[in-house]
MDAnalysis code that builds the backbone (N, CA, C; Angstrom):
import MDAnalysis as mda
import numpy as np

u = mda.Universe.empty(603, n_residues=201, atom_resindex=np.repeat(np.arange(201), 3), trajectory=True)
u.add_TopologyAttr("name", ["N", "CA", "C"] * 201)
u.add_TopologyAttr("resid", np.arange(1, 202))
u.add_TopologyAttr("resname", ["MET", "GLY", "THR", "PHE", "SER", "LYS", "ILE", "ASN", "ARG", "PHE", "HIS", "GLU", "ALA", "GLY", "GLN", "LYS", "ALA", "ASN", "VAL", "ILE", "ASN", "THR", "GLU", "THR", "PHE", "GLY", "GLU", "PRO", "VAL", "LYS", "SER", "LEU", "TYR", "THR", "GLN", "ARG", "VAL", "PHE", "PHE", "SER", "VAL", "HIS", "LYS", "HIS", "ILE", "ASP", "VAL", "CYS", "ASP", "ASP", "ASP", "GLN", "ASN", "ILE", "LEU", "TYR", "ARG", "ALA", "GLY", "SER", "LYS", "PHE", "PRO", "SER", "ILE", "LEU", "ASP", "LYS", "THR", "ASP", "ILE", "TRP", "ASP", "ALA", "GLN", "GLU", "ARG", "HIS", "VAL", "ALA", "HIS", "MET", "GLU", "ARG", "LYS", "LEU", "PHE", "SER", "PHE", "HIS", "GLN", "ARG", "HIS", "PHE", "VAL", "ASP", "MET", "GLU", "ASP", "GLY", "LEU", "SER", "PHE", "GLU", "LEU", "SER", "ASN", "GLU", "VAL", "PHE", "HIS", "LEU", "ILE", "GLU", "ASP", "VAL", "ILE", "ASN", "ILE", "ASP", "GLY", "LEU", "GLY", "TRP", "ARG", "ILE", "THR", "GLY", "ASN", "ILE", "LEU", "ALA", "LEU", "ASN", "PHE", "VAL", "ILE", "TYR", "ASP", "ARG", "SER", "GLU", "LYS", "ILE", "VAL", "ALA", "LEU", "VAL", "GLY", "GLN", "LYS", "LEU", "ILE", "SER", "TRP", "HIS", "ASP", "LYS", "TYR", "CYS", "ILE", "ASP", "ILE", "TYR", "GLN", "PRO", "GLU", "HIS", "GLU", "LYS", "THR", "ILE", "VAL", "ALA", "ILE", "VAL", "ILE", "THR", "LEU", "GLU", "HIS", "MET", "ILE", "ARG", "ASP", "ARG", "GLU", "ASN", "SER", "ALA", "SER", "SER", "SER", "ALA", "SER", "SER", "SER", "SER", "SER", "GLY", "SER"])
u.atoms.positions = np.array([
    [67.250, 115.455, -14.727],
    [65.967, 114.775, -14.890],
    [64.915, 115.496, -14.063],
    [63.731, 115.651, -14.618],
    [62.683, 116.374, -13.924],
    [62.091, 115.567, -12.784],
    [61.474, 116.258, -11.826],
    [60.824, 115.585, -10.718],
    [59.527, 114.954, -11.200],
    [59.055, 113.939, -10.479],
    [57.843, 113.236, -10.878],
    [56.913, 113.088, -9.697],
    [55.749, 113.678, -9.783],
    [54.692, 113.492, -8.797],
    [53.376, 113.870, -9.443],
    [52.433, 112.964, -9.397],
    [51.114, 113.258, -9.959],
    [50.299, 114.128, -9.016],
    [50.714, 114.164, -7.739],
    [49.927, 114.898, -6.746],
    [50.436, 116.317, -6.595],
    [51.709, 116.463, -6.283],
    [52.282, 117.779, -6.022],
    [53.337, 118.116, -7.067],
    [53.284, 119.348, -7.606],
    [54.156, 119.732, -8.716],
    [55.329, 120.607, -8.289],
    [55.555, 120.739, -6.990],
    [56.654, 121.572, -6.498],
    [57.994, 120.961, -6.886],
    [58.963, 121.821, -7.220],
    [60.339, 121.362, -7.391],
    [61.271, 122.416, -6.810],
    [62.411, 121.975, -6.315],
    [63.373, 122.860, -5.669],
    [64.165, 123.632, -6.720],
    [64.813, 124.705, -6.269],
    [65.683, 125.484, -7.149],
    [66.786, 124.597, -7.689],
    [67.045, 124.727, -8.982],
    [68.074, 123.924, -9.611],
    [67.562, 122.633, -10.218],
    [66.362, 122.211, -9.800],
    [65.754, 121.024, -10.383],
    [64.923, 121.413, -11.603],
    [64.769, 120.479, -12.522],
    [63.902, 120.731, -13.665],
    [62.444, 120.680, -13.236],
    [61.572, 121.245, -14.061],
    [60.149, 121.253, -13.764],
    [59.606, 119.826, -13.693],
    [58.531, 119.655, -12.951],
    [57.897, 118.360, -12.813],
    [57.560, 117.773, -14.184],
    [57.797, 116.472, -14.343],
    [57.569, 115.806, -15.622],
    [56.112, 115.950, -16.075],
    [55.178, 115.856, -15.134],
    [53.766, 116.006, -15.476],
    [53.507, 117.398, -16.048],
    [54.177, 118.412, -15.469],
    [54.023, 119.783, -15.981],
    [54.500, 119.889, -17.425],
    [55.693, 119.367, -17.678],
    [56.276, 119.514, -19.015],
    [55.519, 118.699, -20.050],
    [55.002, 117.555, -19.648],
    [54.205, 116.756, -20.591],
    [52.895, 117.449, -20.934],
    [52.352, 118.193, -19.989],
    [51.061, 118.861, -20.198],
    [51.219, 120.227, -20.859],
    [52.202, 121.009, -20.409],
    [52.315, 122.398, -20.849],
    [53.603, 122.705, -21.610],
    [54.556, 121.782, -21.632],
    [55.850, 122.064, -22.227],
    [56.808, 122.618, -21.189],
    [58.038, 122.863, -21.599],
    [59.052, 123.387, -20.687],
    [58.781, 124.859, -20.382],
    [58.839, 125.245, -19.107],
    [58.702, 126.673, -18.781],
    [59.923, 127.441, -19.254],
    [59.761, 128.738, -19.470],
    [60.891, 129.578, -19.889],
    [61.876, 129.747, -18.741],
    [61.352, 129.895, -17.532],
    [62.197, 130.035, -16.344],
    [61.364, 129.663, -15.127],
    [62.050, 129.497, -14.005],
    [61.359, 129.186, -12.752],
    [61.866, 130.110, -11.652],
    [60.949, 130.515, -10.782],
    [61.282, 131.309, -9.605],
    [60.791, 130.565, -8.372],
    [61.292, 130.984, -7.205],
    [60.984, 130.258, -5.977],
    [60.742, 131.258, -4.850],
    [59.680, 131.050, -4.087],
    [59.394, 131.945, -2.973],
    [59.647, 131.220, -1.660],
    [59.997, 132.010, -0.673],
    [60.186, 131.462, 0.658],
    [59.902, 132.545, 1.681],
    [59.008, 132.224, 2.600],
    [58.702, 133.162, 3.678],
    [59.868, 133.197, 4.655],
    [60.270, 134.401, 5.026],
    [61.365, 134.557, 5.978],
    [60.855, 134.212, 7.369],
    [61.440, 133.192, 7.974],
    [60.953, 132.672, 9.251],
    [61.087, 133.710, 10.356],
    [60.065, 133.786, 11.206],
    [60.038, 134.706, 12.348],
    [60.084, 136.172, 11.921],
    [59.640, 136.455, 10.680],
    [59.628, 137.836, 10.222],
    [58.355, 138.534, 10.688],
    [58.511, 139.631, 11.428],
    [57.346, 140.373, 11.921],
    [56.546, 140.949, 10.763],
    [57.247, 141.349, 9.706],
    [56.583, 141.990, 8.575],
    [56.245, 141.011, 7.453],
    [56.231, 139.729, 7.756],
    [55.841, 138.702, 6.782],
    [56.644, 138.839, 5.492],
    [57.945, 138.891, 5.607],
    [58.794, 139.028, 4.429],
    [58.799, 137.741, 3.614],
    [58.712, 137.893, 2.305],
    [58.814, 136.771, 1.388],
    [59.870, 137.109, 0.346],
    [60.844, 136.214, 0.167],
    [61.863, 136.384, -0.860],
    [61.478, 135.575, -2.091],
    [61.762, 136.134, -3.279],
    [61.554, 135.428, -4.542],
    [62.914, 135.305, -5.209],
    [63.341, 134.055, -5.427],
    [64.699, 133.804, -5.924],
    [64.672, 133.077, -7.263],
    [65.837, 133.088, -7.936],
    [65.985, 132.331, -9.174],
    [66.612, 130.975, -8.870],
    [66.980, 130.241, -9.911],
    [67.544, 128.904, -9.736],
    [68.861, 128.905, -8.973],
    [69.560, 130.033, -8.992],
    [70.844, 130.134, -8.297],
    [70.716, 130.763, -6.917],
    [69.463, 130.886, -6.436],
    [69.179, 131.432, -5.112],
    [69.486, 132.931, -5.002],
    [69.574, 133.608, -6.138],
    [69.695, 135.063, -6.119],
    [68.320, 135.662, -5.842],
    [68.263, 136.611, -4.915],
    [66.983, 137.245, -4.590],
    [66.649, 138.269, -5.670],
    [65.516, 138.067, -6.343],
    [65.063, 138.972, -7.398],
    [64.008, 139.953, -6.900],
    [63.196, 139.506, -5.946],
    [62.122, 140.341, -5.406],
    [61.984, 140.064, -3.913],
    [61.535, 141.095, -3.194],
    [61.206, 140.949, -1.782],
    [59.814, 141.519, -1.543],
    [59.023, 140.797, -0.782],
    [57.686, 141.269, -0.417],
    [57.623, 141.422, 1.095],
    [56.954, 142.471, 1.541],
    [56.804, 142.698, 2.972],
    [55.452, 143.289, 3.284],
    [54.843, 142.848, 4.382],
    [53.521, 143.328, 4.787],
    [53.631, 144.199, 6.022],
    [52.815, 145.242, 6.073],
    [52.781, 146.098, 7.248],
    [52.124, 145.337, 8.390],
    [52.660, 145.496, 9.590],
    [52.137, 144.763, 10.744],
    [52.001, 145.704, 11.928],
    [50.849, 145.712, 12.611],
    [49.637, 144.997, 12.219],
    [48.901, 145.741, 11.107],
    [48.112, 145.014, 10.316],
    [47.361, 145.635, 9.226],
    [46.102, 144.836, 8.958],
    [44.954, 145.434, 9.215],
    [43.683, 144.760, 8.972],
    [43.520, 144.476, 7.489],
    [44.029, 145.387, 6.651],
    [43.885, 145.244, 5.201],
    [45.002, 144.400, 4.583],
    [45.917, 143.896, 5.420],
    [47.009, 143.061, 4.931],
    [47.780, 143.777, 3.819],
    [48.146, 145.032, 4.040],
    [48.855, 145.812, 3.023],
    [50.256, 145.256, 2.808],
    [50.563, 144.979, 1.549],
    [51.822, 144.328, 1.191],
    [52.448, 145.042, 0.007],
    [53.774, 145.169, 0.017],
    [54.491, 145.781, -1.093],
    [55.598, 144.854, -1.567],
    [55.926, 144.971, -2.858],
    [56.996, 144.182, -3.463],
    [58.023, 145.132, -4.052],
    [59.307, 144.809, -3.828],
    [60.419, 145.557, -4.417],
    [61.312, 144.583, -5.180],
    [62.009, 145.097, -6.184],
    [62.959, 144.238, -6.886],
    [64.318, 144.291, -6.199],
    [65.304, 143.618, -6.775],
    [66.625, 143.522, -6.143],
    [67.336, 144.862, -6.048],
    [66.924, 145.819, -6.875],
    [67.512, 147.165, -6.846],
    [66.702, 148.119, -5.976],
    [65.788, 147.551, -5.158],
    [64.952, 148.323, -4.233],
    [63.951, 149.217, -4.954],
    [63.623, 148.898, -6.201],
    [62.587, 149.638, -6.922],
    [61.232, 149.025, -6.627],
    [60.249, 149.887, -6.363],
    [58.919, 149.401, -6.018],
    [58.279, 148.740, -7.222],
    [57.674, 147.572, -7.000],
    [57.071, 146.800, -8.084],
    [55.550, 146.799, -7.992],
    [55.010, 146.593, -6.787],
    [53.553, 146.460, -6.663],
    [53.110, 146.676, -5.233],
    [51.844, 147.050, -5.083],
    [51.196, 147.168, -3.777],
    [49.904, 146.366, -3.833],
    [49.589, 145.638, -2.759],
    [48.346, 144.871, -2.716],
    [47.736, 144.973, -1.327],
    [46.419, 144.849, -1.284],
    [45.729, 144.839, -0.005],
    [44.406, 144.105, -0.119],
    [43.922, 143.643, 1.031],
    [42.708, 142.857, 1.118],
    [41.478, 143.771, 1.221],
    [40.384, 143.344, 0.603],
    [39.117, 144.050, 0.770],
    [38.390, 143.451, 1.963],
    [37.950, 144.301, 2.870],
    [37.230, 143.836, 4.046],
    [35.760, 143.598, 3.734],
    [35.136, 142.743, 4.550],
    [33.700, 142.524, 4.508],
    [33.211, 142.118, 3.121],
    [33.869, 141.140, 2.547],
    [33.473, 140.626, 1.238],
    [33.144, 139.152, 1.367],
    [32.019, 138.729, 0.742],
    [31.629, 137.322, 0.773],
    [32.671, 136.480, 0.059],
    [33.241, 137.026, -1.013],
    [34.352, 136.379, -1.700],
    [35.652, 136.916, -1.098],
    [36.689, 136.110, -1.169],
    [38.012, 136.647, -0.845],
    [38.413, 137.586, -1.976],
    [38.742, 138.841, -1.647],
    [39.126, 139.813, -2.670],
    [40.402, 140.531, -2.249],
    [41.324, 140.641, -3.177],
    [42.552, 141.394, -2.955],
    [42.796, 142.298, -4.168],
    [43.182, 143.539, -3.895],
    [43.472, 144.503, -4.947],
    [44.983, 144.595, -5.141],
    [45.405, 144.713, -6.407],
    [46.829, 144.820, -6.727],
    [47.046, 146.019, -7.643],
    [47.964, 146.893, -7.268],
    [48.354, 148.033, -8.099],
    [49.830, 147.892, -8.439],
    [50.115, 147.698, -9.738],
    [51.495, 147.584, -10.188],
    [52.106, 148.975, -10.341],
    [53.405, 149.065, -10.172],
    [54.089, 150.356, -10.275],
    [53.975, 150.946, -11.673],
    [53.797, 150.084, -12.695],
    [53.692, 150.582, -14.070],
    [52.296, 151.090, -14.418],
    [51.374, 151.098, -13.425],
    [50.033, 151.638, -13.634],
    [48.963, 150.580, -13.825],
    [49.334, 149.342, -14.009],
    [48.371, 148.263, -14.174],
    [47.718, 147.944, -12.835],
    [46.397, 147.805, -12.828],
    [45.664, 147.447, -11.611],
    [44.723, 146.285, -11.902],
    [44.587, 145.392, -10.943],
    [43.666, 144.274, -11.103],
    [43.244, 143.763, -9.734],
    [42.291, 142.845, -9.732],
    [41.708, 142.344, -8.485],
    [41.581, 140.829, -8.557],
    [41.995, 140.156, -7.500],
    [41.814, 138.716, -7.396],
    [40.596, 138.428, -6.538],
    [39.658, 137.659, -7.065],
    [38.457, 137.317, -6.311],
    [38.205, 135.829, -6.417],
    [37.977, 135.220, -5.269],
    [37.799, 133.776, -5.206],
    [36.344, 133.413, -5.433],
    [36.076, 132.563, -6.431],
    [34.717, 132.065, -6.634],
    [34.395, 131.068, -5.529],
    [33.132, 131.090, -5.082],
    [32.717, 130.163, -4.028],
    [32.003, 128.976, -4.641],
    [31.696, 128.005, -3.776],
    [30.946, 126.812, -4.157],
    [31.734, 125.852, -5.045],
    [33.064, 125.949, -5.035],
    [33.881, 124.941, -5.692],
    [34.447, 124.041, -4.591],
    [34.065, 122.768, -4.610],
    [34.402, 121.879, -3.504],
    [35.859, 121.437, -3.514],
    [36.398, 121.125, -4.694],
    [37.764, 120.620, -4.775],
    [38.661, 121.612, -5.495],
    [38.251, 122.013, -6.695],
    [39.085, 122.929, -7.470],
    [38.710, 124.370, -7.168],
    [39.704, 125.158, -6.836],
    [39.488, 126.584, -6.636],
    [39.513, 127.300, -7.976],
    [38.705, 128.342, -8.108],
    [38.748, 129.213, -9.273],
    [38.860, 130.643, -8.768],
    [39.937, 131.315, -9.138],
    [40.160, 132.706, -8.742],
    [40.211, 133.548, -10.006],
    [39.308, 134.496, -10.113],
    [39.278, 135.392, -11.260],
    [40.224, 136.564, -11.021],
    [40.896, 136.991, -12.078],
    [41.778, 138.148, -11.993],
    [41.155, 139.238, -12.858],
    [40.247, 139.980, -12.246],
    [39.528, 141.038, -12.952],
    [40.476, 142.198, -13.248],
    [40.382, 142.717, -14.445],
    [41.287, 143.767, -14.887],
    [42.309, 143.226, -15.859],
    [42.561, 141.921, -15.784],
    [43.456, 141.253, -16.728],
    [42.698, 140.279, -17.620],
    [41.558, 139.792, -17.117],
    [40.842, 138.759, -17.837],
    [41.475, 137.394, -17.657],
    [42.375, 137.287, -16.671],
    [43.027, 136.020, -16.387],
    [42.251, 135.273, -15.309],
    [42.621, 134.004, -15.096],
    [42.035, 133.244, -14.002],
    [43.056, 132.238, -13.483],
    [42.841, 131.841, -12.236],
    [43.676, 130.821, -11.606],
    [42.787, 129.634, -11.286],
    [43.191, 128.455, -11.702],
    [42.520, 127.241, -11.248],
    [43.498, 126.497, -10.371],
    [42.980, 125.893, -9.301],
    [43.894, 125.259, -8.372],
    [43.270, 124.119, -7.625],
    [44.127, 123.339, -7.042],
    [43.719, 122.216, -6.216],
    [44.303, 122.433, -4.830],
    [43.466, 122.851, -3.897],
    [43.923, 123.145, -2.549],
    [44.547, 121.913, -1.899],
    [43.994, 120.729, -2.188],
    [44.508, 119.511, -1.577],
    [45.905, 119.176, -2.073],
    [46.133, 119.370, -3.383],
    [47.440, 119.039, -3.957],
    [48.374, 120.233, -4.000],
    [47.850, 121.427, -3.680],
    [48.654, 122.647, -3.623],
    [49.278, 122.997, -4.973],
    [48.506, 122.830, -6.038],
    [48.952, 123.187, -7.382],
    [47.985, 124.201, -7.979],
    [48.532, 125.201, -8.678],
    [47.706, 126.242, -9.263],
    [48.228, 126.601, -10.648],
    [47.314, 126.852, -11.576],
    [47.688, 127.244, -12.932],
    [47.070, 128.601, -13.240],
    [47.871, 129.519, -13.758],
    [47.386, 130.844, -14.161],
    [47.217, 130.836, -15.676],
    [46.007, 131.168, -16.132],
    [45.704, 131.242, -17.560],
    [45.402, 132.686, -17.952],
    [45.773, 133.065, -19.188],
    [45.425, 134.396, -19.674],
    [44.032, 134.376, -20.300],
    [43.607, 135.507, -20.858],
    [42.254, 135.607, -21.402],
    [42.047, 134.714, -22.621],
    [43.136, 134.242, -23.235],
    [43.044, 133.324, -24.380],
    [43.179, 131.869, -23.953],
    [43.164, 131.636, -22.646],
    [43.287, 130.296, -22.071],
    [44.651, 129.682, -22.314],
    [45.662, 130.526, -22.530],
    [47.029, 130.050, -22.636],
    [47.672, 130.133, -21.258],
    [48.513, 129.157, -20.945],
    [49.131, 129.142, -19.625],
    [50.116, 130.298, -19.470],
    [50.016, 130.977, -18.351],
    [50.933, 132.059, -17.998],
    [52.009, 131.533, -17.051],
    [51.560, 130.780, -16.050],
    [52.495, 130.225, -15.070],
    [51.838, 129.080, -14.331],
    [52.660, 128.214, -13.782],
    [52.184, 127.125, -12.941],
    [52.864, 127.239, -11.589],
    [52.077, 127.138, -10.530],
    [52.578, 127.344, -9.175],
    [52.403, 126.058, -8.371],
    [53.472, 125.615, -7.728],
    [53.399, 124.449, -6.850],
    [53.881, 124.812, -5.465],
    [53.154, 124.400, -4.453],
    [53.554, 124.656, -3.072],
    [54.143, 123.388, -2.474],
    [55.238, 123.518, -1.749],
    [55.847, 122.359, -1.105],
    [54.900, 121.819, -0.045],
    [54.723, 120.504, -0.041],
    [53.743, 119.885, 0.844],
    [54.052, 120.116, 2.310],
    [55.305, 119.905, 2.713],
    [55.686, 120.067, 4.113],
    [56.842, 121.047, 4.185],
    [56.573, 122.227, 4.742],
    [57.616, 123.246, 4.833],
    [57.270, 124.225, 5.929],
    [58.293, 124.601, 6.727],
    [58.091, 125.623, 7.752],
    [58.019, 127.014, 7.133],
    [58.402, 127.131, 5.882],
    [58.569, 128.451, 5.286],
    [57.585, 128.752, 4.159],
    [56.568, 127.910, 3.948],
    [55.606, 128.125, 2.871],
    [56.319, 128.355, 1.540],
    [56.995, 127.345, 1.055],
    [57.786, 127.472, -0.163],
    [56.941, 127.187, -1.408],
    [57.135, 128.024, -2.431],
    [56.437, 127.859, -3.701],
    [57.460, 127.878, -4.839],
    [57.182, 127.111, -5.895],
    [57.927, 127.268, -7.137],
    [56.965, 127.830, -8.186],
    [57.496, 128.665, -9.050],
    [56.696, 129.329, -10.079],
    [57.332, 129.033, -11.430],
    [56.697, 128.174, -12.205],
    [57.173, 127.895, -13.560],
    [56.513, 128.894, -14.509],
    [57.317, 129.755, -15.126],
    [56.808, 130.865, -15.930],
    [56.868, 130.520, -17.417],
    [55.732, 130.697, -18.093],
    [55.631, 130.415, -19.528],
    [55.526, 131.688, -20.358],
    [55.175, 132.796, -19.719],
    [55.110, 134.087, -20.419],
    [55.974, 135.075, -19.625],
    [57.283, 135.070, -19.876],
    [58.217, 135.860, -19.050],
    [58.015, 137.365, -19.144],
    [57.346, 137.844, -20.192],
    [57.083, 139.276, -20.297],
    [56.155, 139.769, -19.183],
    [55.482, 138.833, -18.505],
    [54.566, 139.182, -17.410],
    [55.156, 138.812, -16.049],
    [56.478, 138.695, -15.961],
    [57.100, 138.186, -14.737],
    [56.684, 138.953, -13.491],
    [56.756, 140.277, -13.516],
    [56.431, 141.057, -12.318],
    [54.965, 140.893, -11.925],
    [54.088, 140.851, -12.921],
    [52.664, 140.640, -12.638],
    [52.447, 139.262, -12.037],
    [53.142, 138.255, -12.564],
    [53.029, 136.895, -12.040],
    [53.485, 136.851, -10.586],
    [54.612, 137.485, -10.291],
    [55.122, 137.510, -8.915],
    [54.097, 138.148, -7.984],
    [53.507, 139.265, -8.403],
    [52.493, 139.937, -7.580],
    [51.280, 139.037, -7.361],
    [50.871, 138.320, -8.391],
    [49.725, 137.411, -8.274],
    [50.037, 136.277, -7.310],
    [51.222, 135.704, -7.412],
    [51.581, 134.581, -6.552],
    [51.694, 135.015, -5.094],
    [52.274, 136.186, -4.848],
    [52.351, 136.694, -3.469],
    [50.947, 136.910, -2.921],
    [50.056, 137.462, -3.745],
    [48.669, 137.670, -3.316],
    [47.980, 136.343, -3.070],
    [48.195, 135.379, -3.955],
    [47.617, 134.045, -3.787],
    [48.088, 133.419, -2.481],
    [49.364, 133.579, -2.157],
    [49.895, 133.042, -0.906],
    [49.173, 133.643, 0.290],
    [48.883, 134.940, 0.229],
    [48.156, 135.600, 1.317],
    [46.722, 135.082, 1.400],
    [46.091, 134.842, 0.258],
    [44.715, 134.338, 0.246],
    [44.643, 132.935, 0.840],
    [45.627, 132.098, 0.522],
    [45.675, 130.746, 1.079],
    [45.880, 130.806, 2.584],
    [46.796, 131.672, 3.023],
    [47.056, 131.801, 4.463],
    [45.821, 132.336, 5.193],
    [45.106, 133.286, 4.590],
    [43.868, 133.790, 5.193],
    [42.863, 132.659, 5.378],
    [42.747, 131.815, 4.362],
    [41.795, 130.708, 4.431],
    [42.203, 129.721, 5.515],
    [43.489, 129.429, 5.604],
    [43.974, 128.503, 6.633],
    [43.725, 129.067, 8.031],
    [43.980, 130.367, 8.208],
    [43.746, 130.994, 9.509],
    [42.268, 130.990, 9.872],
    [41.420, 131.228, 8.858],
    [39.979, 131.222, 9.086],
    [39.499, 129.831, 9.478],
    [40.027, 128.813, 8.801],
    [39.653, 127.437, 9.113],
    [40.101, 127.053, 10.516],
    [41.315, 127.495, 10.895],
    [41.831, 127.192, 12.228],
    [40.986, 127.865, 13.309],
    [40.578, 129.121, 13.045],
    [39.749, 129.855, 13.996],
    [38.381, 129.181, 14.173],
    [37.817, 128.710, 13.046],
    [36.516, 128.044, 13.099],
    [36.612, 126.742, 13.872],
    [37.710, 126.014, 13.646],
    [37.896, 124.739, 14.354],
    [38.072, 124.966, 15.847],
    [38.821, 126.022, 16.207],
    [39.033, 126.332, 17.625],
    [37.738, 126.744, 18.287],
    [36.923, 127.517, 17.579],
    [35.633, 127.949, 18.120],
    [34.702, 126.775, 18.335],
    [34.740, 125.833, 17.378],
    [33.874, 124.657, 17.476],
    [34.269, 123.776, 18.646],
    [35.575, 123.583, 18.833],
    [36.052, 122.720, 19.921],
    [35.818, 123.353, 21.290],
    [35.962, 124.677, 21.360],
    [35.751, 125.343, 22.656],
    [34.280, 125.416, 23.015],
    [33.418, 125.377, 21.991],
    [31.979, 125.457, 22.243],
    [31.343, 124.116, 22.534],
    [32.099, 123.027, 22.290],
    [31.520, 121.687, 22.502],
    [31.818, 121.185, 23.901],
])
């Protein structure tokens, strides 16, 4: 039986997709799960299947102002490279896939509740709810590519990825890893602003 939550759409490995997801978008073709490796200096993130087999590993160079990150598959083949653009009013991250595909994620501003992230180079976009930690990736035809849910309370920043277009699996994984970095950047920025405000008062 699928999980049920109108607020958060995360589900654990081995569980069926959230009922709200399936009622809205249908059953996903497959699901993947990410988990940040705790106490990892290089910000390692594992991407697993329903049986907890590691399919992809992501690692970031440390220290790195540009947040340079690479993804490899289970056979240690390079999948993608991504890095942050500095000094941008919008959050921007560049992604270069090993197969030659390149695109850029840029966060639109002035959205109070729903986030909108454009994926230039693909014509895709991500809409999300930061409060509920749910994100949907749409292609240029407005068809769902994947749905991403983040676990509400987790030491490891766990995400589930319900995939509807499996032919784009590697691109989806690269997008989700980049999205995770963008969310973490925003959280760190908010924490820094709060600390500055409290120390100045």
